[in-house]
Structure formats: C-alpha cells, structure tokens
N, C-alpha and C positions, 0 to 999 in steps of 0.2 A: 757202690764203690766203682762202677763203670763209668759214670760221667766224671767223677773226680779224676780217674786215671787219664781218661781222654784229654781233660783240660790240662793236666800235668804233662802229657805227651806234646801237646801243642805249644805250651809255654816253654818246655825244654828245647822244643825244635826251634822256636824263634830265637831263644839264647844261643844255640848251636849255630844257626845261621848267621846272628850278629857277630858272634865271636869268630866263627870262620870268614866273614867279610873283613873284620879288622885285621886278622892275621895275613890275609891274602891280597888285599886291595893294593898295595904298595911294596916294592922291594925295602927291606931294612938293611943297611949297611952291616956287612959282616955276617949275615944271616942267609941261608937258602931255606925258604918256607914253602912246603908242599902240602897238597891235599892228600891225607893219609888213606882215605877210602879210593880205591882204583875205579869205581864205578861211577862215584861223584866226581872224580878228577877227569874221567873222560866226558863227562857232562859239562864240566867247566870248559875243556877243551873245545868242544863243540859250540857251547853257547854263551861262552864268557861267564866270568864270576857271578855278576848280578843276574845275568839270565839263567843261569843254572840253579842260583838260589831261588829264584822266582818259581821255576819248574819244580823244584824239589818241594817247595813250600805248598804248592798247588796239589801236587801229588799226595803229600802228607795230609793235607786238609781232607781230601777225597777218600784216602785210606783210612783215616780215622772215622770219617762219616760213614763209609761201608761196614767198618767193624761195628760201630754202635747201632746201625740199623738193619743189619742182615739178620736173617732168621736162620742161616746155615749152621751157626755155631750156638752152643750153649753158652750162657753168661759167664762161667767159670773160664773157658777158653778164651773168650774176649778179654777178660780182665788179665789173664795170663799173658796173652799176647800184647797188651798195651802196657803192662808191668815191664815186659822184657824190653819193648821199644823204649820205655821212658829211662829205664836202667842204662841201656846202652848209649842213648843220647846224653843222658846226664853224665856218663863218662866222658864223652866228647867235649861237651862243655868244660868240665873240669881240666881236660887236657889242654883245650883252647886257652883257658883263663891262664893256666901255667905258662903257656906259649906266650901270651899277652904280657903277662909279669916279666918273664926273661927278656922279651924283646924291647920292653920299657914303652909299649903303647898304652895309651888311655883306654880303658873299657868303655869309656863313653864315645870314643871316636873323635875326640877333640885333640888338638896339639899336635 
C-alpha cells in the first residue's frame, strides 16, 4: 500500500499545482483570488507563481522519496503520513476545482 499511496500523493500534488496555477495565473474580472496556504503564499511572493510551484513540486518529490526509503519510520507510520498528505491535497484540489468552476476557467487551461 505504500507505493500506491506515494503515487496518489504525487498525482494529487500535480493536480493541486495545476489547478492552483489556473486560479492564480491571471486576474479574473470581479474576483479576488488568493492562495489560502500562508506558507505557500509567501513562497509565491518570493519566487513567483511558477517558481513557487516548481520549488514546491521538487520539495514534494524529495519528501515522498524520503518517506518511501527511510528506515527511521515503520511502514504503518509512512502509510499514515502519505494518506494524510493525499487527503489534505485532495481537499485542496476539490477546492480549486470549485473555484475554477465559479470563475468560469477551463480546467484544461485553454480559452
């Protein structure tokens, strides 16, 4: 179950980053859209949207790799941690998709 959870975490992270990009890449008339996570918002302020997403992606890949291959934690602890990350990231994706729908933005990034 460890490797499928790691793959799910990475897939949901990609979906979160894509939907975050769509929501924040350009202003939408009549809307004020912001990043809800203050740590990630600070990263965007320092590195820009794309730079922040790249940094976050690299950090996530390294963190998931560490979780997979470290011997410091038992398998159940690793699975629990990855499940928590997948759940919270999945929530962010659902929230972003809701915002995309409300904003009238294409989830494919076209138009």
